[in-house]
N, C-alpha and C positions, 0 to 999 in steps of 0.2 A: 504494500499498500504505500503510495507517496505522500510525502509529508504534507500538512495543511499549509497552504499559501500565507504568506507573512500578513499581518494585519496592514490595513492601506492606510496610506498617508505618509510613512516615514520609511527610510530603506532598513530592509531585513526585520520589518515589524518591530523595530525599536520604539520604545514608548517615549513620548515625549516628558522630560521630567516636570514636576509639578514647580509653577514659577512662583515669583514674587515674594516668599515670607521672609527673607533677609531685607529686600529693599522696603518692603512694608514695615517691618519693624523700625527700621532706622527712620521712616517717616513719623510712625507713631511717636516715636521716641522725642522728635523735635518739635511736633505740632500738635493742636489739640485735635482730638479725632473728628471734631464737625468742620476741622480744616482741611483733611485729607480726604480726597474723592480717590475712587476707583482708577480715574484717569490718570491720577498722579502716580498711583502705584505702578501702573502698566507704563508710563514712562521713564519712571525711575528703575522698573526691572527690565526697560528694553523688550517688553513683550506687546502684543496688541490687546487692546480694550477688551473685544471679543473672549480672548483666551482667559482673561482675568476672570471676566462673568461665567466663562464655564467651568473653570476648576472652583469658582467660590459663588455658586448660585446663593448662596444665603446673605451674600453683600459684605459690607465692612465689617460687620461682626465675625462672622466666620473667617473673613482674611485674618482679623487681628488674632484671633484664637489660634489660628495657625501658625501665625508668626511667631506668636508668644509660646507655642508648643514645641515650636522648633528649637528656639532658644535653651527651654528649659531642658530639654533631652540633650543638648549639646554639653549644659552646663553640669548635666547628673552625671557624664563621663570623665568628669574631671577627679570626681572621687574613687573612681577605679583605681585602686592599687593592689598588688599581691599582698596576702597575708603572710609576709615573711620579713624577719629583722626588727629591729628596734621599734617600737611603735611611735614615737616623737618624729624620728626622719620619715616615716610615711606620712604622716599628717604634713609635714612640711612638703613634699613632692605634691600632694594632693592640691596645697596652696598655692605652690608654682604653677601647676595647670590651671588652677581658678585664676589666680591673678593676670595668666596669660591670655586667658578668654576675656576678661574684665579689660583687658589692654586693647586686645585686639577686635572688641565688639563693645567699645564704650557705650556706643548710641542702644545698642540691643539690649545690653546688660541695665543700663537705665531704664528702659523702657519693661523689662522683665520685671524688676523690682517695683516698679512703679505700677506693674499690670492690675493690681487690685484696685486701683483708684482711677486709672485713665480710662478704661471702658469697662466698667467693674460688672462682672456677672458673677455667678454662683461659679460658672466654668473656670474664669479667669483668675478668680482666688484661689480654687483647688489647683489650679496649674504651679500658680507662684508656691503656695503651701506645700505641693507635691515635693519640689524641690528641697525646700528645707527639712522636711521629714525624711526625705531620702539621705541628704547630709547627716542628720542626726544618727539614722541607724548605720550608714557606713562606719561613722565614728565609734559610735557602740562596737560595733562589730570587731573594729581592729583594736579597740581597748580589750576586748576578750570578755566582754560583760554581757551574761546572757538575759540576765533579769535586772534590769536599772532600776532604782528608787526613783521617787519623784524628785528627790532632790538633787541627784547625779543627772537625772535625765533634764531638769529645767537648768542646771548648770550650763550642759551641752547645748541647747535650744538657745539660751541668753549669748551663749560666745557666738554661735552663728549669727545671731542678730547683730551682734558687735561686729563680726567681718564684713555682712553685708553693708553697715552703716560706714565703716573704715573705707569699704572699695568706693563707695560713692565720694566721701570725702577726698578721697586719692586721686580719683578724677578731677573733682573740682578745683584741687590744689596742683594742678598740671603734674600729675604723676609722681609727687614727691611725698615720701623720700622715696628711694628706689625700692622696686618691688622686693628686691632681696632682703632690704632692712625691715620693711612692710611683713614680709612674711615672717622674719625671725621675731618681731615684736608681736605679732598675733599668735604665733606659738608660746611666747613667753606669759601673753595673757591668758592663753589656753591653760597653762599649768598654774598661775597663780589662783585663777577661778576656781581649779578643782581644791587647790591648797586652801583657800579660803572654807569651800565647801564641807571639805575634811574636817574641819576644825568641830562641826556640829553632824557629820553624816560617816559613820563607821566604813560602809560600804566605798565611799568617796576616799576615807583616810587609807584604807587597804589599797585602793588604785593607784594613789599617790605613791606609796611606799613602792609600788610594784614597777612604775614608770621611772623611779630613780634607780631602781635597781635593773634595770634594762642597758643603762650604760649611754 
């Protein structure tokens, strides 16, 4: 039996890549949503207006959610790290990738963190919160904590919030101090936060001792 003919419209049946999310995210980062049209997005992405409508029949809101989800997926990958070696250096490497993402996608990063307020829906809020929860779970996994108590979990989530705020300030301050210095500073703040929590939480106190023994 002969193979089926390729899909019409593109050589070899190759499917057209889904257009526009990065361009759209940049536009939403710099302009209020009511000031961004699908025509603006098509022009920024270098595609035709009908193509944008074809892929995003739900209009601007659907496009915004797709762009936000694309940035969130990429940011989640920053936390992918083998469970090998001392734990704090693992965190440093994840922060290196995170800050590289912030550096290379500054507008998209700003739009991602502001996603709960720029074009707020339950879906956009869930996308942003999903990145934060994924980061917390990655960190707890690398710390070797199977069942984190409320104080330890709160400490981790507070630190993630501090990292987000520091990243936005870093962009506003023309990316100063240098990324490597910011990374080390954030790791030191992570340890300091655990030490403070450890004064009132035995689980965190035990974790602090384990991290110190990692070398």
